[in-house]
N, C-alpha and C positions, 0 to 999 in steps of 0.2 A: 729658246734653248737650241744649241747646236747638237748635231748627231755625234756620238762618240761611242767607243767600246766600253762596256760595263758588264758586270756579271749578271746572270739570270739564274734563279734557283727554281727548280721544278719541285713544287711542294708534294706532288704525288710520289716522287721517287725518294725524297728526303725522309730519313727515319729518325732524325734528331740525334744522331750519334755524336755530334759536336767536334769531329775530327778536323773540320775546316777552320774552326775558330782560332786555334793557336798558329795556324798557317796563313792567317791573314794579317800581314804586318801593320795594316792601318786600323785593325779592330773594327772593321766595317760589318762583320757578321755576328749575330747573336742568336741564341736559341730562344724563340718565343712561341708559346703554345706547342712545344715539342717539335718545332720546325725551325730550320735555319732561315734567317731572314736578313735582308740588307737593311741596316739601320738608317743609312742615308746615302743618297747618290754622291753627296759631297765627300764621303769617306773612301769611296772605291776608285782606285786609279785605273782599273780596267786591265791591269797587267796579268791577272789570273794566277797569282802565286798559290791560291787555294785549290786550283782545279784538280791537281793530281792527288789530293788527299781526301776526296769524297769516294768511299767505296761503293756508293749507289749510283755514281755518275749523275748526280742531281744538279751539279753546277756547270754552267757553260758561259761562254762569252758571246754577247750579242751586240749589234750596233743599233742604237736607237737614240732618240732625243733624251738627253739627261743633263742634269745640272753639272757644271764643270767641277772637276775634282779640285778640292782645296786642301793642300798639304797642311796649312795652318789649322784648319778645322779638324783634320784627321789627327794631328798631334794632340790637340786639345781633347779629342775623344779618347786617345790612348792614355793620356794622363788621368783623365776622369775614371777610366777603368782600372787604374793602378798598375798598368802593364809596364814592364821594363822596356826601354828603347835603346839601351847601350850594350853593356857587357853581357855575353851569354852566360848561362848557368855553368858553374865550374864543375869539372869532372870529380867524381867521388872515388875514382879508382885508387887503390892504395898499394898495389903491387903489380909486378910483371915477372913472368908470363901469367896468362889467365887460363889458357887451354888446359883442361884437366889432365891430358896425357903428358903435358910438358912441365907441370908444377912438381918440384921435388917433394916427396913425402916428408922430408925432414926440414923443409924451408922454415926459417926462424919466424916468419910472419904468420905461420899457421898455429903457433903456440898461443893458447888462450884466445883464439879467434872466434868471432861470430862468423860462421861460414855461409856463403851463398853459392849454391850450385845452380847455374842458370842454363836452360836450353838455349841454343844458338839464337833462335828467332826472337826471344823475349826482349832483348835490348833494342831491337828494331821496331817491335810492335807496340811496346808500352812506353809512352812518352815520359812517364814519371820514373823511369828505371833508376836513374842516378840518385834522385832525392828520396824516393820512396823505398826502393829495394836495396841499392848498393851502399848507401851512406852508412858508414861504421862497420861494414862487413868486408871480409876477404872473398874475392870472386874466383870461382872455378867455372869454366864454360865448356859445354860439350853438346853433342847431338846424339841422342840415344837411337836414332834411326840410321844414321850414316856411319857411326863409329862402332867399334867393337865393345859391346857392353861388358864382356868378360874382363877386359882390361880396366874398364871403369870400376867394376866391382872390386878388383884387386887393389887399384889405386886408392879408392875411397876407404877401403879396409885398412890399408897401410897408414893413411893420414889419420884415421881415428885412433889407431893403436899407438902411433908415435907422438901424438900431440893431445893436449887437453883442450878439446873443442868445447866452447861454452854453449853454442847453439848451432843448428844446421837448418838452413832454409833451402828448399828446392822450388825454384820458380820455373814454370813451363807453360807452354801453350795448351789450349783446350783440345788440340788434335790428338788422336789416339796414340800416335807413335811416341809421344812425349811421356805417357804414363808409365812406360816400362821401367823407368829409372826409379820410380817411387819405391817399388818393392826391393830393388837392389840397395838403395840407401837405407831403408829400414832394416834389411837383413844385415848390412854392414855394421850398423849401430848395435844391433843385438849381439853379433859375434864379437864386437870389440869389448863387450862386458862393461861398457861405460853408460852412464845415464846422461845421454846427450839429447836435450830438447829438440824435437823435429817439427818443422812447420812446412806445409805445402801451400804454394801460391799458384793460382791458375789465371792465365791471361787469355782473353778471348781473341779471335782472329780479327776483331775490329779494334783491338788495343785497349780493352777495358779489363780491370781487375775484377774477376767474378768470384774469387775465393781467396 
């Protein structure tokens, strides 16, 4: 076997979070016994597309003797896993603008809407944002730490009073600064005098839905 570049996984650092898996185009990595492991040297092209997606820094590139990368075998592995190799997942966004301060309180798409208010970071942290959270909902985005929450409180109140909202979901990160908007939303619902079902979704800093 000739020497070539190939990934190396430090099992002591790996916590099994699986964030590397969707970022390996060849499907060369799987979680086995709660650790990320290279399925086969044949599947890894050594380009390191997965490197920047490990929060523990457990993946690196090393040069060593390894079997030659086989694109054919890698594709067979992808098909076996049932992974898509062509078109990306379609966006589920249904309206524009999305920033909470910019959305008109009388916008027609708000009427009879299932509303999703999402903290800015959620769409970047949670890989399933479009399919799991956004699908079928109208999106409002904001940051309760950087923006004026008094304006948020007023805008959310206007939206609830001017529209029949079927449900309201607030998705935010597990960090403390995101929780401030929970009380504001609940207060706005109460003051509107309407029975709007409310759901809170929390995303961890490693991109997992924990509530």
